[in-house]
N, C-alpha and C positions, 0 to 999 in steps of 0.2 A: 504494500500500500504506500502511496506517495506521502512524504513527510509534510505535515502541516506547519511544523516549525523546524527550521534548519539554522544552526549556528556554525559558521564555517571560519576556522582559523582566526577566531576573534581574540583581540587583546584589548585591555583597558588600563589606562593610567589615571591615578587620582593623586593630586598634589605632587606630581612629578615622580610618583612611584608606580611601577608596574604591578598591578594587583591581579590581573588575569593575563594569561598568554596562551595563544594557539588553542583556544577552546573549540572543540568540535563535538557537536551532538545534534541529534534530531529526535523529534517526537512525532509519531504518526497519528493520524486520526484513529480513534478507538483504543488508544494506549494511555496508560497511567505510568509515568516515569518518576521515580524518586531520585532527587538530587541530594546527595549526602556527602558531608565533609565536616571537618572540625570548625570551630568558631574562627572567623577570620580567613576562611578558605575562599571567599568571594562569591558565595551562593546568592546572597541578596543583591550584590553588585551585578551578577549575571542576569538576574531577573529584571533589574532596572535597566540594564543595557538592552535586553530584548524589547522592553517597552519604549525605548528611545529616550528615557529620562537621564541616562548616563551615556555620553558619546563613546563609541568604540574607537580606539587608536588604530586598529587594524582589523581586517576580516570583514564579515558581513553577517547580517541576520535576515532571514527570509521567512515570510508568512505566506504559505501556499505559493511559494515561488516568487513572491513579490518582495524586493529588497527596499522599496520606498517606505516611508512612514505611513503611507495610506493603508498598509496592511495592519497597522496597529489598531485600527478600528475593530478588528476581529478578535482582539485579545481582551480577556477578562482577567483582573488582577485582584488577589486577596492579600493585602499587606499584613504585617504583624499588627496586633491590636494596639500596641502603644503608639502607633503612627497616627491615631485618630483622636480628635478632640471630643471626648465622650461627654463633656459638660455643655456642649453646644445645644441650645434649645430647639430640638428638631425631633420629629416622630420617626418611628421605625420605617413607615412607608415612604416618607420623604427622604430618608437616608438612602433607601434602596433606589428611589427615583433619581437621586443625584448621580447614580452610575450612568445615566443617560445624558448628562449635561453636555458632554463633548459632542454627542450626536444631535441634540436639540439646539445647542447654542444658548446664549443668555437671554434671548428675546422671545423665542418661540415657546408657547405654553404647551404642556403635555396634554395629549388628547386621549381618546379611548384606548388606542393601541398601546400607548405608553403605560397607562394604568393597568391594562390587562397584563402587560409584561411584568409589572411590579407584583401583581397578584400571583402570577405563575411562579415567580422567583421566591416569594414568601411561602407559597405552598410547598415548594421543593425542600425548603429548610424547616418546615413545620413551625412557621412563625405567623401564620395568618391571624390568629387570635390576638396577637400583640401589635398589630399594624399601627394602632394609634398611640402606643405607649412611647413616652419620651426615651431616647436612647440612654440618657443618664440613669434611668431606673432599671436597666437590664443587668443580668448576671454576666459573668465572663463568658459562659458558654453561649448565652443568647446573643451577646455582642459579636462573637465569632460567626454565628449563623447569619446575622445581619450583613456582615462583610461578604460572606459567600453569596448571599442573595443579591447584594449590590453588584457583584461581578457577573452573576447569572442573568441579570436584567438585560444585558447586552445580547444575550443568546450567542456567546462567543464561540468561535471555532477552536480557539486556543485558550486554555485556562491556566494561569500561573498562581501557585499557592505558596506563600512564604510562612513556613512554620505554623500550619493551621491547627495543630493539636496542642500547642504549648499552653499549659495551665488549665487544661480542660479535664472534667471528670470523665470516667469511662463511658457512661451512656452517651454523652455528647461526642466523644471520640468515635464511638462505634457508629453513631448516626452519620457523622460527616464522612467517615471512611467508606461506609456503604454508598453514600451519595456520590463521592468522587469516583468510585468504581462504576456506578451507574452512568455518570456523565461521560466517562470514557467509552463505555459500551454503546452509548447513543451516538458516538461518532466524533466526539471532541478529542483534542490532543491535550492531555493534562500533565503539567510539570510541577512537581511539589518538592520543596525543600522541607526536610524534617530531621529531627534528632531521635525520633521514635523508630529505632531500628527494627524491633519485632513487628510493628505495624507495617512498615515499609516492605519488609521481606514477605509478609503475608498478603498484602493487597496490590503491590506494584507489579506491573508486567516486566519492567526492566529497572535496574538501578544504575545510576551514574555516580561514581566516586570522584569528587572534585576537591582539589587543593591547589588553587591558582591555575590549574589546567586539569584536563580529564585524566585521571590516573587509571581508571578501569571502567568498563561498561559491560553489562550482561544481565541475564535473567537472575532473579534471586537465587535459584538453585546453583547457577554457575558461580556467582560471587560468594555464596555461603561456603563453597568448597575451595575458595582461593584466599586463605588468610594473608598471604603476602601482599595482595592488593590493598587490604584494609590496613595492614601495617605501614605500607607506603603512604596511603592517603592520610592517616591519622598520626604518623610518626610515633608508633608505639611498638613495643617488643612482644615477643610470643607469650609473655605472662600477663598481658593486658586483660583487664576485665572485659574490654570490648570483644575480644575473641571468644570469651566464655559466653557472652550474650549471643553471639552468632551461633555457637554450638547449641545453645538452649533453644534458639528460635528454629 
């Protein structure tokens, strides 16, 4: 199947320092890919580069073969929760609607189609009954589900998820994990950064190990049997607890 997202020989410099080099990966429609690496490996920077928020010093990013930023309209993005001003006086429904701001512009008022997209997105994350609640009164798990709905309101071809499980209880993790698998099976290309190794090994179709560049890529079964790749990506030895987690998973 043709790749919906292709990152080709991409390098990124921040403050005069090379933080990513020669990154090559692709995500096909119908596929959930886990992007895994230590803190500071460049995972969030890579997602922001794909979005066009951080310029690439080299290489290219293509969405459905399109390397122009026009392709970014097909990308949904779920940032980490601390990137959002949760004390802003706005309802859940209007927060989800804000995901369409780039498409609507600042002057066009949302119509029936836009509000139907909001309703569909809230239904997917089981938040319909909280549509009118101020976002400041939401729990951590509810906030994460709102961010997912805000990304889904675009009905994107590519979905980028930045640490979607951090700080969530198990029922919410299970709900979102099942949703991400479903979204991939519906034909989206889903790329997710996560520190939750057992969940990634269980739910992802492929795993990409990143530490400033791609160290290894393969199915969970392939990488679970390759401790050297994890040792290289995380700079750990054979006695690391990381490898014991892999064995248990």
